[in-house]
Biopython code that builds the backbone (N, CA, C, O; Angstrom):
import numpy as np
from Bio.PDB.StructureBuilder import StructureBuilder

atoms = [
    (1, "MET", "N", (-27.299, 48.468, -7.365)),
    (1, "MET", "CA", (-26.485, 47.313, -6.691)),
    (1, "MET", "C", (-27.088, 47.701, -5.149)),
    (1, "MET", "O", (-27.733, 46.826, -4.570)),
    (2, "SER", "N", (-26.903, 48.858, -4.562)),
    (2, "SER", "CA", (-27.411, 48.956, -2.940)),
    (2, "SER", "C", (-29.078, 48.380, -2.957)),
    (2, "SER", "O", (-29.652, 47.908, -1.975)),
    (3, "LEU", "N", (-29.584, 48.528, -4.126)),
    (3, "LEU", "CA", (-31.169, 47.829, -4.006)),
    (3, "LEU", "C", (-31.066, 46.420, -3.867)),
    (3, "LEU", "O", (-31.907, 45.768, -3.247)),
    (4, "HIS", "N", (-29.725, 45.750, -4.609)),
    (4, "HIS", "CA", (-30.000, 44.100, -4.658)),
    (4, "HIS", "C", (-29.327, 43.798, -3.137)),
    (4, "HIS", "O", (-29.616, 42.807, -2.465)),
    (5, "PHE", "N", (-28.542, 44.663, -2.799)),
    (5, "PHE", "CA", (-28.154, 44.664, -1.189)),
    (5, "PHE", "C", (-29.158, 44.577, -0.162)),
    (5, "PHE", "O", (-29.296, 43.800, 0.783)),
    (6, "GLY", "N", (-29.868, 45.626, -0.599)),
    (6, "GLY", "CA", (-30.875, 46.190, 0.833)),
    (6, "GLY", "C", (-31.937, 44.718, 0.568)),
    (6, "GLY", "O", (-32.332, 44.192, 1.608)),
    (7, "LEU", "N", (-32.346, 44.129, -0.641)),
    (7, "LEU", "CA", (-33.353, 43.378, -0.963)),
    (7, "LEU", "C", (-32.738, 42.014, -0.465)),
    (7, "LEU", "O", (-33.577, 41.152, -0.206)),
    (8, "MET", "N", (-31.649, 41.732, -0.319)),
    (8, "MET", "CA", (-30.612, 40.446, 0.300)),
    (8, "MET", "C", (-30.812, 40.454, 1.705)),
    (8, "MET", "O", (-31.067, 39.412, 2.308)),
    (9, "ARG", "N", (-30.710, 41.603, 2.293)),
    (9, "ARG", "CA", (-30.602, 41.907, 3.606)),
    (9, "ARG", "C", (-32.034, 41.420, 4.307)),
    (9, "ARG", "O", (-32.120, 40.642, 5.257)),
    (10, "ASP", "N", (-33.050, 42.016, 3.664)),
    (10, "ASP", "CA", (-34.476, 42.226, 3.924)),
    (10, "ASP", "C", (-34.800, 40.630, 4.165)),
    (10, "ASP", "O", (-35.348, 40.211, 5.184)),
    (11, "LEU", "N", (-34.344, 39.746, 2.987)),
    (11, "LEU", "CA", (-34.922, 38.227, 3.011)),
    (11, "LEU", "C", (-34.183, 37.463, 4.068)),
    (11, "LEU", "O", (-34.730, 36.540, 4.672)),
    (12, "LEU", "N", (-32.782, 37.882, 4.333)),
    (12, "LEU", "CA", (-32.114, 37.302, 5.236)),
    (12, "LEU", "C", (-32.803, 37.590, 6.663)),
    (12, "LEU", "O", (-32.907, 36.626, 7.421)),
    (13, "LYS", "N", (-33.276, 38.829, 7.079)),
    (13, "LYS", "CA", (-33.930, 39.196, 8.037)),
    (13, "LYS", "C", (-35.256, 38.423, 8.495)),
    (13, "LYS", "O", (-35.667, 38.230, 9.639)),
    (14, "ARG", "N", (-35.751, 38.075, 7.384)),
    (14, "ARG", "CA", (-37.191, 37.563, 7.488)),
    (14, "ARG", "C", (-36.898, 35.859, 7.601)),
    (14, "ARG", "O", (-37.757, 35.102, 8.054)),
    (15, "ARG", "N", (-35.788, 35.463, 7.203)),
    (15, "ARG", "CA", (-35.563, 34.065, 7.801)),
    (15, "ARG", "C", (-35.123, 33.600, 8.884)),
    (15, "ARG", "O", (-35.244, 32.416, 9.202)),
    (16, "ARG", "N", (-34.390, 34.739, 9.787)),
    (16, "ARG", "CA", (-33.909, 34.319, 11.175)),
    (16, "ARG", "C", (-35.154, 34.952, 11.758)),
    (16, "ARG", "O", (-35.268, 36.143, 12.048)),
    (17, "VAL", "N", (-36.136, 33.946, 11.905)),
    (17, "VAL", "CA", (-37.373, 34.221, 12.789)),
    (17, "VAL", "C", (-36.843, 33.625, 14.307)),
    (17, "VAL", "O", (-36.087, 32.656, 14.243)),
    (18, "GLU", "N", (-37.101, 34.010, 15.317)),
    (18, "GLU", "CA", (-37.193, 33.457, 16.545)),
    (18, "GLU", "C", (-38.215, 32.712, 17.045)),
    (18, "GLU", "O", (-39.261, 33.348, 17.171)),
    (19, "HIS", "N", (-38.251, 31.485, 17.395)),
    (19, "HIS", "CA", (-39.067, 30.945, 18.104)),
    (19, "HIS", "C", (-39.375, 30.974, 19.490)),
    (19, "HIS", "O", (-38.357, 31.013, 20.181)),
    (20, "ASP", "N", (-40.635, 30.965, 20.241)),
    (20, "ASP", "CA", (-40.594, 31.122, 21.505)),
    (20, "ASP", "C", (-40.008, 29.714, 22.075)),
    (20, "ASP", "O", (-39.340, 29.636, 23.106)),
    (21, "GLY", "N", (-40.352, 28.645, 21.270)),
    (21, "GLY", "CA", (-40.083, 27.240, 22.107)),
    (21, "GLY", "C", (-38.714, 26.497, 22.345)),
    (21, "GLY", "O", (-38.432, 25.502, 23.013)),
    (22, "VAL", "N", (-37.815, 27.516, 21.394)),
    (22, "VAL", "CA", (-36.416, 26.971, 21.698)),
    (22, "VAL", "C", (-35.864, 27.304, 22.846)),
    (22, "VAL", "O", (-35.848, 28.490, 23.178)),
    (23, "PRO", "N", (-35.328, 26.340, 23.637)),
    (23, "PRO", "CA", (-34.625, 26.256, 24.809)),
    (23, "PRO", "C", (-33.385, 27.064, 24.866)),
    (23, "PRO", "O", (-33.165, 28.050, 25.570)),
    (24, "PHE", "N", (-32.638, 26.501, 24.038)),
    (24, "PHE", "CA", (-31.037, 26.904, 24.095)),
    (24, "PHE", "C", (-30.952, 27.831, 22.895)),
    (24, "PHE", "O", (-31.706, 27.849, 21.922)),
    (25, "GLY", "N", (-30.043, 28.491, 23.105)),
    (25, "GLY", "CA", (-29.218, 29.617, 22.547)),
    (25, "GLY", "C", (-29.589, 31.131, 22.915)),
    (25, "GLY", "O", (-28.961, 31.911, 22.199)),
    (26, "ARG", "N", (-30.084, 31.500, 23.451)),
    (26, "ARG", "CA", (-30.873, 32.900, 23.951)),
    (26, "ARG", "C", (-29.517, 33.437, 24.951)),
    (26, "ARG", "O", (-28.817, 34.449, 24.927)),
    (27, "ASP", "N", (-29.552, 32.071, 25.919)),
    (27, "ASP", "CA", (-28.650, 32.863, 27.557)),
    (27, "ASP", "C", (-27.688, 31.775, 27.593)),
    (27, "ASP", "O", (-27.962, 30.638, 27.978)),
    (28, "PRO", "N", (-26.327, 32.238, 27.095)),
    (28, "PRO", "CA", (-25.329, 30.989, 27.658)),
    (28, "PRO", "C", (-25.339, 30.639, 28.899)),
    (28, "PRO", "O", (-25.090, 29.483, 29.241)),
    (29, "ARG", "N", (-25.670, 31.734, 29.863)),
    (29, "ARG", "CA", (-25.065, 31.076, 31.198)),
    (29, "ARG", "C", (-26.433, 30.292, 31.649)),
    (29, "ARG", "O", (-26.251, 29.381, 32.456)),
    (30, "ALA", "N", (-27.694, 30.518, 31.254)),
    (30, "ALA", "CA", (-28.777, 29.668, 31.419)),
    (30, "ALA", "C", (-28.762, 28.341, 30.587)),
    (30, "ALA", "O", (-29.395, 27.383, 31.033)),
    (31, "ASP", "N", (-28.178, 28.241, 29.576)),
    (31, "ASP", "CA", (-27.590, 26.888, 29.002)),
    (31, "ASP", "C", (-26.853, 26.082, 29.625)),
    (31, "ASP", "O", (-27.038, 24.897, 29.901)),
    (32, "TRP", "N", (-25.884, 26.859, 29.872)),
    (32, "TRP", "CA", (-24.616, 25.796, 30.859)),
    (32, "TRP", "C", (-25.229, 25.400, 32.176)),
    (32, "TRP", "O", (-24.819, 24.411, 32.782)),
    (33, "ARG", "N", (-26.116, 26.089, 32.586)),
    (33, "ARG", "CA", (-26.974, 25.813, 34.053)),
    (33, "ARG", "C", (-27.594, 24.693, 33.487)),
    (33, "ARG", "O", (-27.104, 23.582, 33.687)),
    (34, "ARG", "N", (-28.506, 24.815, 32.872)),
    (34, "ARG", "CA", (-29.152, 23.441, 32.399)),
    (34, "ARG", "C", (-28.512, 22.262, 31.825)),
    (34, "ARG", "O", (-29.250, 21.330, 31.503)),
    (35, "VAL", "N", (-27.162, 22.150, 31.634)),
    (35, "VAL", "CA", (-26.434, 21.027, 31.245)),
    (35, "VAL", "C", (-25.783, 20.896, 32.328)),
    (35, "VAL", "O", (-25.748, 19.678, 32.506)),
    (36, "LEU", "N", (-25.223, 21.416, 33.198)),
    (36, "LEU", "CA", (-24.676, 21.276, 34.527)),
    (36, "LEU", "C", (-25.862, 20.522, 35.427)),
    (36, "LEU", "O", (-25.593, 19.468, 36.004)),
    (37, "LEU", "N", (-27.123, 21.092, 35.511)),
    (37, "LEU", "CA", (-28.012, 20.432, 36.432)),
    (37, "LEU", "C", (-28.385, 19.125, 35.987)),
    (37, "LEU", "O", (-28.628, 18.186, 36.746)),
    (38, "PHE", "N", (-28.437, 19.072, 34.285)),
    (38, "PHE", "CA", (-28.645, 18.055, 33.930)),
    (38, "PHE", "C", (-27.775, 16.543, 34.173)),
    (38, "PHE", "O", (-28.280, 15.434, 34.347)),
    (39, "PHE", "N", (-26.350, 16.890, 34.124)),
    (39, "PHE", "CA", (-25.384, 16.157, 34.388)),
    (39, "PHE", "C", (-25.171, 15.835, 35.774)),
    (39, "PHE", "O", (-24.714, 14.728, 36.057)),
    (40, "LEU", "N", (-25.456, 16.694, 36.694)),
    (40, "LEU", "CA", (-25.186, 16.532, 38.465)),
    (40, "LEU", "C", (-26.712, 15.596, 38.567)),
    (40, "LEU", "O", (-26.476, 14.519, 39.115)),
    (41, "SER", "N", (-27.738, 15.700, 38.297)),
    (41, "SER", "CA", (-28.693, 15.096, 38.462)),
    (41, "SER", "C", (-28.693, 13.504, 38.128)),
    (41, "SER", "O", (-29.114, 12.632, 38.888)),
    (42, "LEU", "N", (-27.985, 13.250, 36.486)),
    (42, "LEU", "CA", (-27.801, 12.270, 36.290)),
    (42, "LEU", "C", (-26.594, 11.220, 37.391)),
    (42, "LEU", "O", (-26.682, 10.099, 37.892)),
    (43, "THR", "N", (-25.742, 12.080, 37.389)),
    (43, "THR", "CA", (-24.753, 11.648, 38.186)),
    (43, "THR", "C", (-25.153, 10.950, 39.551)),
    (43, "THR", "O", (-24.815, 9.842, 39.968)),
    (44, "LEU", "N", (-25.960, 11.898, 40.122)),
    (44, "LEU", "CA", (-26.758, 11.573, 41.511)),
    (44, "LEU", "C", (-27.500, 10.431, 41.227)),
    (44, "LEU", "O", (-26.999, 9.447, 41.771)),
    (45, "LEU", "N", (-28.521, 10.179, 40.572)),
    (45, "LEU", "CA", (-29.388, 9.028, 39.946)),
    (45, "LEU", "C", (-28.729, 7.783, 39.736)),
    (45, "LEU", "O", (-29.339, 6.723, 39.876)),
    (46, "LEU", "N", (-27.421, 7.837, 39.381)),
    (46, "LEU", "CA", (-26.746, 6.487, 39.020)),
    (46, "LEU", "C", (-25.588, 6.389, 40.073)),
    (46, "LEU", "O", (-24.899, 5.385, 39.895)),
    (47, "SER", "N", (-25.247, 7.082, 40.996)),
    (47, "SER", "CA", (-24.957, 6.940, 42.333)),
    (47, "SER", "C", (-25.984, 5.934, 43.052)),
    (47, "SER", "O", (-25.711, 4.784, 43.397)),
    (48, "ALA", "N", (-26.968, 6.456, 43.181)),
    (48, "ALA", "CA", (-28.273, 6.215, 44.153)),
    (48, "ALA", "C", (-28.338, 4.397, 43.518)),
    (48, "ALA", "O", (-28.468, 3.501, 44.352)),
    (49, "VAL", "N", (-28.258, 4.140, 42.386)),
    (49, "VAL", "CA", (-28.486, 3.257, 41.779)),
    (49, "VAL", "C", (-27.556, 2.110, 41.948)),
    (49, "VAL", "O", (-27.883, 1.013, 42.400)),
    (50, "GLY", "N", (-26.448, 2.433, 41.573)),
    (50, "GLY", "CA", (-25.037, 1.886, 42.154)),
    (50, "GLY", "C", (-24.900, 1.411, 43.702)),
    (50, "GLY", "O", (-24.432, 0.333, 44.068)),
    (51, "ALA", "N", (-25.376, 2.383, 44.481)),
    (51, "ALA", "CA", (-25.501, 2.140, 46.097)),
    (51, "ALA", "C", (-26.236, 0.845, 46.139)),
    (51, "ALA", "O", (-25.759, -0.243, 46.460)),
    (52, "ILE", "N", (-27.749, 1.164, 45.689)),
    (52, "ILE", "CA", (-28.849, 0.073, 45.914)),
    (52, "ILE", "C", (-28.298, -1.099, 45.287)),
    (52, "ILE", "O", (-28.495, -2.013, 46.089)),
    (53, "VAL", "N", (-27.778, -1.496, 44.388)),
    (53, "VAL", "CA", (-27.122, -2.587, 43.451)),
    (53, "VAL", "C", (-26.219, -2.960, 44.489)),
    (53, "VAL", "O", (-26.359, -4.076, 44.989)),
    (54, "TYR", "N", (-25.156, -2.073, 44.965)),
    (54, "TYR", "CA", (-24.072, -2.835, 45.621)),
    (54, "TYR", "C", (-24.702, -3.560, 46.915)),
    (54, "TYR", "O", (-24.395, -4.701, 47.260)),
    (55, "ARG", "N", (-25.791, -2.587, 47.697)),
    (55, "ARG", "CA", (-26.068, -3.149, 48.892)),
    (55, "ARG", "C", (-26.919, -4.577, 48.632)),
    (55, "ARG", "O", (-26.641, -5.532, 49.358)),
    (56, "GLY", "N", (-27.995, -4.733, 47.559)),
    (56, "GLY", "CA", (-28.198, -6.050, 47.258)),
    (56, "GLY", "C", (-27.290, -6.979, 46.978)),
    (56, "GLY", "O", (-27.693, -8.086, 47.334)),
    (57, "VAL", "N", (-26.301, -6.997, 46.523)),
    (57, "VAL", "CA", (-25.722, -7.813, 46.193)),
    (57, "VAL", "C", (-24.469, -8.183, 47.491)),
    (57, "VAL", "O", (-23.823, -9.224, 47.608)),
    (58, "ASN", "N", (-24.427, -7.167, 48.203)),
    (58, "ASN", "CA", (-23.600, -7.540, 49.613)),
    (58, "ASN", "C", (-24.670, -8.412, 50.374)),
    (58, "ASN", "O", (-24.227, -9.500, 50.740)),
    (59, "ARG", "N", (-25.907, -8.175, 50.668)),
    (59, "ARG", "CA", (-26.776, -9.029, 51.626)),
    (59, "ARG", "C", (-27.236, -10.117, 50.763)),
    (59, "ARG", "O", (-28.012, -10.827, 51.403)),
    (60, "GLY", "N", (-27.046, -10.588, 49.403)),
    (60, "GLY", "CA", (-27.094, -11.595, 48.774)),
    (60, "GLY", "C", (-28.602, -11.386, 48.303)),
    (60, "GLY", "O", (-29.120, -12.409, 47.856)),
    (61, "GLU", "N", (-29.154, -10.597, 48.316)),
    (61, "GLU", "CA", (-30.344, -10.644, 47.742)),
    (61, "GLU", "C", (-30.749, -10.651, 45.956)),
    (61, "GLU", "O", (-31.787, -10.942, 45.360)),
    (62, "LEU", "N", (-29.117, -10.091, 45.390)),
    (62, "LEU", "CA", (-29.105, -10.313, 43.737)),
    (62, "LEU", "C", (-28.473, -11.172, 43.513)),
    (62, "LEU", "O", (-28.017, -11.863, 44.424)),
    (63, "PHE", "N", (-28.245, -11.407, 42.313)),
    (63, "PHE", "CA", (-27.333, -12.324, 41.918)),
    (63, "PHE", "C", (-27.151, -13.742, 42.811)),
    (63, "PHE", "O", (-26.013, -14.137, 43.064)),
    (64, "LEU", "N", (-28.201, -14.400, 43.223)),
    (64, "LEU", "CA", (-28.316, -15.629, 44.073)),
    (64, "LEU", "C", (-27.218, -16.689, 43.323)),
    (64, "LEU", "O", (-27.023, -16.699, 42.108)),
    (65, "VAL", "N", (-26.687, -17.390, 44.094)),
    (65, "VAL", "CA", (-25.808, -18.454, 43.700)),
    (65, "VAL", "C", (-26.040, -19.816, 44.431)),
    (65, "VAL", "O", (-26.089, -19.601, 45.642)),
    (66, "GLU", "N", (-26.172, -20.893, 44.188)),
    (66, "GLU", "CA", (-26.373, -21.909, 44.644)),
    (66, "GLU", "C", (-25.181, -22.201, 45.578)),
    (66, "GLU", "O", (-24.037, -22.312, 45.138)),
    (67, "LYS", "N", (-25.470, -22.314, 46.795)),
    (67, "LYS", "CA", (-24.409, -22.926, 47.629)),
    (67, "LYS", "C", (-23.758, -24.626, 47.342)),
    (67, "LYS", "O", (-24.261, -25.747, 47.402)),
    (68, "ARG", "N", (-22.956, -24.311, 47.149)),
    (68, "ARG", "CA", (-22.334, -25.670, 47.066)),
    (68, "ARG", "C", (-21.261, -26.543, 48.022)),
    (68, "ARG", "O", (-20.504, -25.826, 48.677)),
    (69, "GLU", "N", (-21.128, -27.688, 48.156)),
    (69, "GLU", "CA", (-20.341, -28.109, 49.304)),
    (69, "GLU", "C", (-18.813, -27.486, 49.209)),
    (69, "GLU", "O", (-18.340, -27.306, 48.086)),
    (70, "PRO", "N", (-18.159, -27.207, 50.203)),
    (70, "PRO", "CA", (-16.556, -26.759, 50.190)),
    (70, "PRO", "C", (-15.797, -27.697, 49.425)),
    (70, "PRO", "O", (-16.196, -28.861, 49.437)),
    (71, "VAL", "N", (-14.584, -27.357, 48.634)),
    (71, "VAL", "CA", (-14.320, -28.235, 47.906)),
    (71, "VAL", "C", (-13.113, -28.916, 48.922)),
    (71, "VAL", "O", (-12.343, -29.726, 48.407)),
    (72, "SER", "N", (-13.025, -28.712, 49.781)),
    (72, "SER", "CA", (-11.920, -29.534, 51.012)),
    (72, "SER", "C", (-12.692, -30.586, 51.212)),
    (72, "SER", "O", (-12.053, -31.635, 51.126)),
    (73, "LEU", "N", (-13.946, -30.736, 51.474)),
    (73, "LEU", "CA", (-14.799, -31.791, 52.269)),
    (73, "LEU", "C", (-15.026, -33.138, 50.643)),
    (73, "LEU", "O", (-15.414, -34.294, 50.816)),
    (74, "GLY", "N", (-14.712, -32.622, 49.421)),
    (74, "GLY", "CA", (-15.022, -33.811, 48.591)),
    (74, "GLY", "C", (-13.611, -34.833, 48.528)),
    (74, "GLY", "O", (-12.444, -34.579, 48.826)),
    (75, "VAL", "N", (-14.322, -36.226, 47.954)),
    (75, "VAL", "CA", (-13.601, -36.876, 47.993)),
    (75, "VAL", "C", (-12.341, -36.595, 47.037)),
    (75, "VAL", "O", (-12.518, -35.947, 46.005)),
    (76, "LEU", "N", (-10.871, -37.156, 47.431)),
    (76, "LEU", "CA", (-10.083, -37.372, 46.261)),
    (76, "LEU", "C", (-9.763, -38.833, 45.646)),
    (76, "LEU", "O", (-9.121, -39.741, 46.174)),
    (77, "LYS", "N", (-10.251, -38.810, 44.666)),
    (77, "LYS", "CA", (-9.977, -40.178, 43.849)),
    (77, "LYS", "C", (-8.361, -40.403, 43.482)),
    (77, "LYS", "O", (-7.726, -39.576, 42.828)),
    (78, "ARG", "N", (-7.890, -41.426, 43.908)),
    (78, "ARG", "CA", (-6.430, -41.452, 43.706)),
    (78, "ARG", "C", (-5.957, -41.600, 42.460)),
    (78, "ARG", "O", (-5.005, -41.010, 41.951)),
    (79, "GLN", "N", (-6.811, -42.586, 41.886)),
    (79, "GLN", "CA", (-6.582, -42.944, 40.436)),
    (79, "GLN", "C", (-6.566, -41.677, 39.399)),
    (79, "GLN", "O", (-5.691, -41.399, 38.579)),
    (80, "GLU", "N", (-7.695, -41.043, 39.654)),
    (80, "GLU", "CA", (-7.663, -39.563, 38.481)),
    (80, "GLU", "C", (-6.619, -38.611, 39.203)),
    (80, "GLU", "O", (-6.152, -37.703, 38.513)),
    (81, "LEU", "N", (-6.108, -38.753, 40.831)),
    (81, "LEU", "CA", (-4.714, -38.015, 40.733)),
    (81, "LEU", "C", (-3.583, -38.062, 40.030)),
    (81, "LEU", "O", (-2.877, -37.158, 39.582)),
    (82, "GLU", "N", (-3.466, -39.593, 39.973)),
    (82, "GLU", "CA", (-2.189, -40.022, 39.117)),
    (82, "GLU", "C", (-2.119, -40.018, 38.129)),
    (82, "GLU", "O", (-0.995, -40.058, 37.628)),
    (83, "GLU", "N", (-3.340, -39.967, 37.262)),
    (83, "GLU", "CA", (-3.531, -39.675, 36.061)),
    (83, "GLU", "C", (-3.389, -38.264, 35.395)),
    (83, "GLU", "O", (-3.152, -37.976, 34.222)),
    (84, "THR", "N", (-3.574, -37.583, 36.333)),
    (84, "THR", "CA", (-3.592, -36.054, 36.203)),
    (84, "THR", "C", (-1.929, -35.548, 36.211)),
    (84, "THR", "O", (-1.360, -34.817, 35.401)),
    (85, "VAL", "N", (-1.414, -36.191, 37.377)),
    (85, "VAL", "CA", (0.056, -35.936, 37.642)),
    (85, "VAL", "C", (0.671, -36.669, 36.670)),
    (85, "VAL", "O", (1.780, -36.187, 36.442)),
    (86, "ALA", "N", (0.399, -37.758, 35.904)),
    (86, "ALA", "CA", (1.266, -38.430, 34.780)),
    (86, "ALA", "C", (1.139, -37.584, 33.629)),
    (86, "ALA", "O", (2.106, -37.195, 32.973)),
    (87, "PHE", "N", (-0.201, -37.267, 33.357)),
    (87, "PHE", "CA", (-0.388, -36.061, 32.394)),
    (87, "PHE", "C", (0.380, -35.016, 32.198)),
    (87, "PHE", "O", (0.613, -34.609, 31.060)),
    (88, "PHE", "N", (0.879, -34.442, 33.295)),
    (88, "PHE", "CA", (1.586, -33.348, 33.545)),
    (88, "PHE", "C", (3.258, -33.522, 33.356)),
    (88, "PHE", "O", (4.039, -32.815, 32.719)),
    (89, "GLU", "N", (3.430, -34.385, 33.923)),
    (89, "GLU", "CA", (4.832, -35.423, 33.605)),
    (89, "GLU", "C", (5.043, -35.424, 32.476)),
    (89, "GLU", "O", (6.066, -34.842, 32.115)),
    (90, "GLU", "N", (4.508, -35.824, 31.839)),
    (90, "GLU", "CA", (4.821, -36.308, 30.187)),
    (90, "GLU", "C", (4.663, -34.859, 29.455)),
    (90, "GLU", "O", (5.506, -34.586, 28.600)),
    (91, "LYS", "N", (3.699, -33.972, 29.720)),
    (91, "LYS", "CA", (4.310, -32.792, 29.264)),
    (91, "LYS", "C", (5.485, -31.725, 29.277)),
    (91, "LYS", "O", (5.977, -30.998, 28.414)),
    (92, "ARG", "N", (5.740, -31.954, 30.712)),
    (92, "ARG", "CA", (6.868, -31.415, 31.007)),
    (92, "ARG", "C", (8.105, -32.186, 30.599)),
    (92, "ARG", "O", (9.182, -31.590, 30.634)),
    (93, "ALA", "N", (8.064, -33.387, 30.234)),
    (93, "ALA", "CA", (9.208, -33.788, 29.477)),
    (93, "ALA", "C", (9.156, -33.506, 28.259)),
    (93, "ALA", "O", (10.198, -33.019, 27.819)),
    (94, "ARG", "N", (8.078, -33.667, 27.331)),
    (94, "ARG", "CA", (8.267, -33.341, 26.031)),
    (94, "ARG", "C", (8.506, -31.903, 25.891)),
    (94, "ARG", "O", (9.070, -31.481, 24.882)),
    (95, "PHE", "N", (8.043, -30.961, 27.013)),
    (95, "PHE", "CA", (8.371, -29.375, 26.820)),
    (95, "PHE", "C", (10.011, -29.486, 26.876)),
    (95, "PHE", "O", (10.602, -28.711, 26.124)),
    (96, "GLU", "N", (10.821, -30.380, 27.698)),
    (96, "GLU", "CA", (12.301, -30.001, 28.236)),
    (96, "GLU", "C", (12.906, -30.968, 26.625)),
    (96, "GLU", "O", (14.055, -30.787, 26.222)),
    (97, "ALA", "N", (12.117, -31.755, 26.029)),
    (97, "ALA", "CA", (12.973, -32.327, 24.774)),
    (97, "ALA", "C", (12.913, -31.434, 23.900)),
    (97, "ALA", "O", (13.834, -31.377, 23.085)),
    (98, "LEU", "N", (11.769, -30.447, 23.817)),
    (98, "LEU", "CA", (12.058, -29.531, 22.332)),
    (98, "LEU", "C", (12.461, -28.360, 22.525)),
    (98, "LEU", "O", (12.573, -27.424, 21.734)),
    (99, "ARG", "N", (12.750, -28.460, 23.970)),
    (99, "ARG", "CA", (13.647, -27.204, 24.320)),
    (99, "ARG", "C", (15.014, -27.439, 24.304)),
    (99, "ARG", "O", (15.735, -26.441, 24.327)),
    (100, "ARG", "N", (15.510, -28.489, 24.272)),
    (100, "ARG", "CA", (16.938, -29.128, 24.031)),
    (100, "ARG", "C", (17.315, -29.040, 22.778)),
    (100, "ARG", "O", (18.529, -28.981, 22.584)),
    (101, "THR", "N", (16.366, -29.008, 21.562)),
    (101, "THR", "CA", (16.702, -29.585, 20.122)),
    (101, "THR", "C", (16.487, -28.196, 19.494)),
    (101, "THR", "O", (15.581, -27.380, 19.665)),
    (102, "PRO", "N", (17.674, -28.165, 18.654)),
    (102, "PRO", "CA", (17.436, -26.397, 18.012)),
    (102, "PRO", "C", (16.445, -26.302, 17.073)),
    (102, "PRO", "O", (15.892, -27.328, 16.678)),
    (103, "LEU", "N", (16.174, -25.350, 16.706)),
    (103, "LEU", "CA", (15.001, -25.045, 15.798)),
    (103, "LEU", "C", (15.333, -25.766, 14.253)),
    (103, "LEU", "O", (16.413, -26.050, 13.734)),
    (104, "LYS", "N", (14.158, -25.903, 13.844)),
    (104, "LYS", "CA", (14.643, -26.702, 12.242)),
    (104, "LYS", "C", (14.224, -25.542, 11.078)),
    (104, "LYS", "O", (14.564, -25.554, 9.895)),
    (105, "THR", "N", (13.335, -24.479, 11.811)),
    (105, "THR", "CA", (13.554, -23.559, 10.776)),
    (105, "THR", "C", (14.161, -22.221, 11.069)),
    (105, "THR", "O", (14.407, -21.809, 12.202)),
    (106, "ALA", "N", (14.380, -21.580, 9.951)),
    (106, "ALA", "CA", (15.399, -20.361, 9.982)),
    (106, "ALA", "C", (14.663, -19.270, 10.473)),
    (106, "ALA", "O", (13.438, -19.197, 10.374)),
    (107, "ASP", "N", (15.440, -18.343, 11.046)),
    (107, "ASP", "CA", (14.756, -17.458, 11.616)),
    (107, "ASP", "C", (14.897, -16.296, 10.188)),
    (107, "ASP", "O", (15.877, -16.297, 9.443)),
    (108, "PRO", "N", (13.740, -15.387, 10.036)),
    (108, "PRO", "CA", (13.274, -14.691, 9.065)),
    (108, "PRO", "C", (14.077, -13.629, 9.205)),
    (108, "PRO", "O", (14.414, -13.134, 8.130)),
    (109, "TYR", "N", (14.611, -12.972, 10.426)),
    (109, "TYR", "CA", (15.171, -11.781, 10.417)),
    (109, "TYR", "C", (16.555, -12.041, 10.909)),
    (109, "TYR", "O", (17.102, -11.209, 11.634)),
    (110, "ILE", "N", (17.028, -12.914, 10.633)),
    (110, "ILE", "CA", (18.628, -12.870, 10.423)),
    (110, "ILE", "C", (18.787, -13.210, 8.998)),
    (110, "ILE", "O", (18.407, -14.276, 8.513)),
    (111, "PRO", "N", (19.338, -12.306, 8.378)),
    (111, "PRO", "CA", (20.030, -12.184, 6.927)),
    (111, "PRO", "C", (20.594, -13.475, 6.505)),
    (111, "PRO", "O", (21.220, -14.058, 7.391)),
    (112, "LYS", "N", (20.521, -14.060, 5.364)),
    (112, "LYS", "CA", (21.192, -15.533, 5.152)),
    (112, "LYS", "C", (22.470, -14.845, 4.361)),
    (112, "LYS", "O", (22.483, -13.979, 3.487)),
    (113, "THR", "N", (23.503, -15.544, 4.988)),
    (113, "THR", "CA", (24.979, -15.332, 4.096)),
    (113, "THR", "C", (25.067, -15.795, 2.874)),
    (113, "THR", "O", (24.726, -16.972, 2.763)),
    (114, "PRO", "N", (25.370, -15.326, 2.031)),
    (114, "PRO", "CA", (25.350, -16.023, 0.747)),
    (114, "PRO", "C", (26.378, -17.208, 0.817)),
    (114, "PRO", "O", (27.325, -17.029, 1.583)),
    (115, "PRO", "N", (26.322, -18.477, 0.077)),
    (115, "PRO", "CA", (27.244, -19.541, 0.186)),
    (115, "PRO", "C", (28.795, -18.677, -0.378)),
    (115, "PRO", "O", (28.764, -17.669, -1.083)),
    (116, "LYS", "N", (29.950, -19.275, 0.071)),
    (116, "LYS", "CA", (31.217, -19.065, -0.351)),
    (116, "LYS", "C", (31.446, -19.350, -1.454)),
    (116, "LYS", "O", (30.695, -20.317, -1.582)),
    (117, "LYS", "N", (32.069, -19.202, -2.636)),
    (117, "LYS", "CA", (32.364, -20.064, -3.843)),
    (117, "LYS", "C", (33.983, -20.548, -3.740)),
    (117, "LYS", "O", (34.470, -21.265, -4.615)),
]
sb = StructureBuilder()
sb.init_structure("model")
sb.init_model(0)
sb.init_chain("A")
sb.init_seg("    ")
for serial, (resi, resn, name, xyz) in enumerate(atoms, 1):
    if name == "N":
        sb.init_residue(resn, " ", resi, " ")
    sb.init_atom(name, np.array(xyz, "f"), 0.0, 1.0, " ", f" {name:<3s}", serial, name[0])
structure = sb.get_structure()
């Protein structure tokens, strides 16, 4: 029995060969330092890119938009205005009429009472 156990132990020792190229797993402190430095540098890089994009947008160098004439200088067409006002007045009148009439469908959450005999 001890021969079998010794043989298994030798096989397992041979399987666990450490490679020199493995960067993680040997020193936890060094591993955490690498992870921390990676995310710190990533944060600094993203902050710098965000500042550059913000500055470009703020100056108008990025995301250029055509300048249009101000809305206040546009001509107001009286006929279109009257049609728009009439459209919304009709909607308001229809809404008020629907609000005053009772619902034609039964509420499914209210239990129905059986008819009296």
